[in-house]
C-alpha angles and dihedrals in degrees: 000000000000117000118220115253093226113062096174123099115271118215127195121198139149118243129184121242087243091057093050092047091049090052090047091053091048091051094246092117123047136182112223123226094253088072094054099099101032097087120061123191094268093052091048091049093049091048092052091045090053091052093047091049092048092242124155112270131196121279114268117218122207133184119206112225130207091274092055092251120133121236117204104237100173 
């Protein structure tokens, strides 16, 4: 039997874009450096357009660190 790599509890919950942005402004959510070059201007624009038009967007994955801040994983 193969043991899972992650032993911590995994939680799934829906959050509004407004909630995530508020946490980002308060410093409770951060985007690590390894994401810096993954989004070009076109991808950013399409993502914002999707949000403004109330379209379904991709799932966002976060990891809570030891300081109870959330790192954007994917």
